[in-house]
Residue, then its C-alpha position, 0 to 999 in steps of 0.5 A: m297656147r302658152a301665155g306670157p311674153v314671147t322670147l327673142d328666139e320665138a320672135l325670130d322664128r315667127v318673123a323669119r317665116v313671113g312673106r316679105l320682111l323689112v330688116a331696118l337697123d341703126f348703125d352706130g352702137v348696133l352694127a358698129p361699136l361706139v367710138d370716140d371719133p365717128s369717122d373711125s366707126r366700122p361694122l363688125p365683120g360678122s354683122a356686115r356678112a349677115v346684113r349682106r346675106l339677108a339683103g341677097h334674099d329675094t323677099t327680104t329688104v335690109v335698110m340702114v336707118s341712121g342719124r348720120g348724113l347719107d354720104d357719111l353713112a355710106t362711107v363708114s358702113g361700106f354698104g350700098p345696093p342691095v342694102g338700102l341707106v336712110g340718113s339724117h333721121g329719115a331726112e335722106f334716102d338713097p336714090e333707089l329708096a327716094a325714087r320708090l318713096g317719091k322723095d326728092g330731098v330738096l329744101t325750100e328756099a326758106q329752109a335753105r336760108r335757115r340751114t345756112e344761118l344754122l351752120a354758121g352759128l354752130r360752126e362758131v360755137v364748135d370751133g371755140t370748144p376743144g373736142a366738139r365736132l360738127e357734122t354737116k348734113p343736107a337738112g342741118a347739122a349735128v354737134h358731137v361731144r363724144g370724147m369730151a368731159p361729160a359735164a363739158g359736153t352736156a353744157l355745150l349741148e344745152r347751150v346749142a339747144a338754148e340758142w338754136v332750137r326754135d321755130g324752123v329748127d327741130a332737134t333730136e337728142g342722141k348719145d353725146v350728140l344733138d342733131l338739128a334740122v330744118l325739116r321735121t323727121t324721125k326714124g319712125s316715120a321713115v321706117a313706117a313709109l318704107r313698110d308701106v311702099l315695100g308692102a312688108d308683112a313684118v319689120l325687124f328693127a334694132g337700135d341703141d339710142v333714144t332716137d330709135e325709140s320712135v321706131f320701136r313705138m310704131l312697131r305692130a304685133g308680129d314685128v320685132g324690136i331689139k334694143v341694143g344695150d342699156g336704157d329704158t325702151a319700148a322695144g320688146h327684146r334686148v341684147a347686150d351689145p353689137h357683138e350679141l346682135t351679130g349672133v341674132l342676125d346670123d340666126l335670122v339668116a339661118r332661119r330665113g333660108 
């Protein structure tokens, strides 16, 4: 047997042959190119077709795993059953997935009060900062600075972190965004839970952001992790951009049969 790293082509060939496959994909920067206004984001047509074809396979489960709130993810992605949706870095699951995982997504009274306080404080900060956007979520909110001058955006996120990241509020840093939640969740924990409940023999995950590293780090031998774009990563493989990932997904469709 040849020694050395497994190529992406070899990895796809192996994972395509397993019995039950979980394909988990981040959305922004992976299926959809990054844009200044998050509401304008849409999946590349070729990737959307490949996702739907994979989701139609009897022994393949496809799930979007995003930092976006669940409703927002459904709107911009255009996906619904049989494509599963996980939002807010694993804090939200679509109704079918939630039922399988036994999750109701309800905050405690203390968490609900904390969220109300958090949203009020963040709105005050964002409303006073041109170019910043606040995305509300069931477990908290995200402050977006994409489109702002880099120095100003960094300063705003540092201010938000200094004022609000404390007991009862967890923060997840992303590209031009800081996600704050009254629940501690990660994409990695969400994908691990899905693997277990689905009984998946292997996982293929593609992501582009630092928030996706929690998934890459929990992958096992035989799984496939694909980093989209530049940056340090624990993923075993890399593609340049969402357009190149379209080709990978098409390849997986053809090999999966």
